[in-house]
C-alpha positions in Angstrom: 50.4 37.0 -82.7 53.4 38.9 -81.3 56.6 36.8 -80.8 57.3 38.9 -77.7 53.9 38.1 -76.2 55.2 35.5 -73.6 57.6 38.3 -72.1 54.7 40.3 -71.1 54.2 38.0 -68.3 56.3 38.3 -65.2 56.3 34.6 -64.5 57.5 33.8 -68.0 60.3 36.2 -67.7 61.4 34.8 -64.4 61.2 31.3 -65.7 63.0 32.2 -69.0 66.0 33.6 -67.2 66.1 30.6 -64.7 66.0 28.2 -67.8 68.9 30.0 -69.5 71.0 30.2 -66.5 70.4 26.8 -65.5 70.9 25.5 -69.1 74.3 27.1 -69.2 75.2 26.0 -65.7 74.3 22.1 -66.4 75.9 22.4 -69.9 79.2 23.6 -68.3 79.6 21.2 -65.5 78.0 18.4 -67.5 81.3 18.4 -69.7 83.1 16.9 -66.6 80.2 14.8 -65.6 80.3 13.0 -69.1 84.0 12.9 -69.4 84.3 11.5 -65.9 81.7 8.9 -66.8 79.6 10.2 -63.9 76.3 10.6 -65.7 74.6 8.5 -63.2 75.5 10.7 -60.3 73.5 13.7 -61.6 70.5 11.4 -61.6 71.4 9.9 -58.2 71.9 13.3 -56.6 68.6 14.7 -57.8 66.9 11.7 -56.1 68.8 12.3 -53.0 67.7 15.9 -52.9 64.1 14.7 -53.0 64.5 13.5 -49.4 65.9 16.9 -48.4 63.1 18.6 -50.0 60.5 16.6 -48.3 62.3 17.2 -45.0 62.4 20.9 -45.7 58.6 21.1 -46.4 57.9 19.2 -43.0 60.1 21.4 -41.0 58.9 24.6 -42.7 62.4 25.4 -43.9 63.5 27.2 -47.1 63.9 24.7 -50.1 67.4 26.0 -50.7 68.5 25.7 -47.1 66.9 22.2 -46.3 67.5 20.5 -49.6 71.0 22.3 -50.0 72.3 20.9 -46.6 70.9 17.4 -47.5 72.6 17.5 -51.0 75.9 18.5 -49.5 75.6 15.6 -46.8 74.7 13.2 -49.6 77.5 14.3 -51.8 80.0 13.9 -49.1 78.7 10.4 -48.3 79.0 9.4 -52.0 82.7 10.8 -52.0 83.5 9.0 -48.8 81.9 5.6 -49.6 83.2 5.5 -53.1 86.8 5.8 -52.1 86.7 2.6 -50.1 88.5 0.1 -52.2 85.9 -2.4 -52.0 83.0 -0.2 -52.9 82.7 1.3 -56.5 81.5 4.8 -57.1 78.3 3.5 -58.8 77.4 1.5 -55.6 78.1 4.3 -53.4 75.7 6.5 -55.4 73.1 3.8 -55.6 73.1 3.2 -51.8 73.0 6.9 -50.7 70.6 8.2 -53.2 68.0 5.5 -53.1 68.1 5.5 -49.3 67.5 9.2 -49.5 64.8 9.0 -51.9 63.0 6.2 -50.1 63.1 8.4 -46.9 61.3 11.2 -48.8 58.7 8.6 -50.0 58.3 7.3 -46.5 57.6 10.9 -45.2 55.2 11.6 -48.1 53.2 8.6 -47.2 52.9 9.8 -43.6 52.3 13.4 -44.3 49.8 13.8 -47.1 49.4 17.6 -46.8 51.7 18.8 -49.3 51.2 16.8 -52.4 51.5 19.9 -54.7 54.9 20.8 -53.4 56.2 17.4 -53.8 54.9 17.4 -57.4 57.0 20.5 -58.0 60.0 19.0 -56.5 59.6 15.9 -58.9 58.7 17.7 -62.1 59.8 21.1 -61.6 58.0 24.5 -61.1 59.8 26.8 -63.4 56.8 29.2 -64.0 56.5 29.5 -60.1 59.9 30.9 -59.7 60.0 34.1 -57.7 62.6 36.9 -57.9 64.1 35.7 -54.8 64.4 32.2 -56.1 65.9 33.6 -59.3 68.5 35.7 -57.5 69.6 32.4 -55.5 69.9 30.4 -58.7 71.9 33.1 -60.5 74.3 33.5 -57.4 74.7 29.7 -57.3 75.5 29.6 -61.0 78.0 32.3 -60.7 79.7 30.6 -57.8 79.9 27.1 -59.5 81.2 28.9 -62.7 83.8 30.8 -60.8 85.2 27.7 -58.9 85.2 25.5 -61.9 87.1 28.0 -64.0 89.7 28.6 -61.2 90.2 24.8 -60.9 89.9 24.0 -64.5 93.6 22.9 -64.8 93.4 20.7 -61.7 90.1 19.2 -62.8 91.3 18.6 -66.4 94.4 16.7 -64.9 92.4 14.7 -62.5 89.8 13.8 -65.2 92.1 12.4 -67.7 95.0 11.0 -65.8 94.4 11.0 -62.0 97.4 8.7 -61.2 99.8 11.0 -62.9 98.0 14.0 -61.3 98.7 12.6 -57.9 102.4 12.2 -58.8 102.5 15.8 -59.8 101.1 16.9 -56.5 97.5 17.3 -57.6 95.3 16.2 -54.6 92.7 14.2 -56.6 90.8 13.2 -53.5 90.2 17.0 -52.7 89.6 17.8 -56.3 86.8 15.0 -56.3 85.4 16.2 -53.1 85.0 19.9 -54.4 83.6 18.6 -57.8 81.0 16.4 -55.9 80.2 19.6 -53.8 79.6 21.6 -57.0 77.7 19.0 -58.6 75.4 18.9 -55.6 75.0 22.5 -55.5 74.2 22.5 -59.3 71.7 19.7 -58.9 70.0 21.7 -56.0 69.6 24.8 -58.2 68.4 22.9 -61.2 65.8 20.6 -59.2 63.8 23.9 -58.5 63.6 24.5 -62.2 63.7 21.0 -63.9 62.5 18.7 -61.1 64.1 15.6 -59.8 63.2 13.5 -62.9 64.9 15.8 -65.6 68.0 17.2 -64.1 70.2 14.5 -65.3 69.3 15.0 -68.8 69.9 18.7 -68.8 73.7 17.8 -67.6 74.3 15.0 -70.1 72.6 16.0 -73.4 74.2 19.3 -74.1 77.8 17.9 -73.7 76.9 14.9 -75.7 75.6 17.2 -78.4 78.8 19.5 -78.2 81.0 16.3 -78.5 79.4 15.9 -81.9 80.6 19.3 -83.0 84.3 19.3 -81.5 87.0 17.0 -80.2 88.6 19.8 -78.3 88.2 20.1 -74.5 88.3 23.9 -74.5 85.7 24.1 -77.2 83.5 21.6 -75.3 83.6 24.0 -72.4 82.3 26.8 -74.6 79.9 24.9 -76.9 78.1 22.7 -74.2 76.8 25.7 -71.9 75.8 27.6 -75.3 73.7 24.5 -76.3 72.3 24.3 -72.8 71.4 28.0 -72.9 69.7 27.7 -76.4 67.8 24.6 -75.4 66.6 26.2 -72.3 65.5 29.4 -74.1 63.9 27.5 -77.1 62.0 25.0 -74.7 60.7 27.7 -72.6 59.4 29.6 -75.8 57.9 26.4 -77.3 56.1 25.4 -74.0 54.2 28.6 -73.8 52.5 28.1 -77.2 52.3 24.3 -77.2 50.9 24.5 -73.6 53.2 21.6 -72.3 55.2 21.3 -69.1 58.3 23.8 -69.6 61.0 21.6 -67.9 59.8 18.6 -70.1 59.9 20.9 -73.2 63.5 22.1 -72.5 64.8 18.4 -72.2 62.7 17.4 -75.3 64.3 20.2 -77.3 67.8 19.1 -76.4 66.8 15.3 -77.2 65.5 16.4 -80.6 68.7 18.1 -81.4 70.7 15.2 -80.2 68.8 12.8 -82.3 69.0 15.1 -85.4 72.9 15.3 -85.2 72.8 11.4 -84.5 70.8 10.9 -87.8 72.9 13.3 -89.8 76.1 11.6 -88.5 74.8 8.2 -89.6 73.9 9.5 -93.2 77.5 10.8 -93.4 79.0 7.6 -92.5 76.8 5.9 -94.9 77.9 8.2 -97.7 81.5 7.5 -96.8 80.9 3.6 -96.9 79.1 3.9 -100.4 81.7 6.3 -101.9 85.1 5.6 -100.3 87.9 8.1 -101.2 89.8 7.4 -104.4 93.3 5.6 -103.9 96.1 7.0 -105.9 98.1 3.8 -105.6 
């Protein structure tokens, strides 16, 4: 059987490119998500987008328009509420995202005529990606990459030492708002590919794997999107032959690599414990 057989089908080619692009995008922005300890926000925003996706189906709007506006609104609300002194960021995410998801569930329970579309929003529809959808995903990825690269110094400063950043004139509030917006847009593009349930994993696992390989921030920004790209490509390829959900296979491929590195790291620690280095004194 030819190894290039899957690429004879247009739906697979579109899905493969989308998986690679989204893998790189989630891996890149995921570095900041992990370092800022905001892993929950990717999970939360994907659930918030579910409400927007349902509304867009009901109102016959394009997914990227309806869910995109909803994602930006949810991201702005999270930013606004989390900067209240008496409300933490995790609580703000919980309030906004669970309310939005509940709204989507309520609408689904009322309008039962678009069950298959909602399943696509929940679990992804990567093999149903059209050329138009693919172009939108690529444009979103290029935009997010560009802004993150332009603001990398301010983001780095605001991530590691926000108090000192403010003292040096970096508007951490504005940077945080821009980052939340970029994260919402990334989740929007990724939800169409991976679904609500798997977006957070695509953002968290590649940077965590990269962290096993390097301690340097700049290398993290290079390794993490590469790992996301490779997992996306390998997951798509395996899903074709294993006949398993493509989105799930992509995440499981990344998870398998993570556990492999974790076991390898454990063995290395055991070896150092059993054979401590010789002391000269």
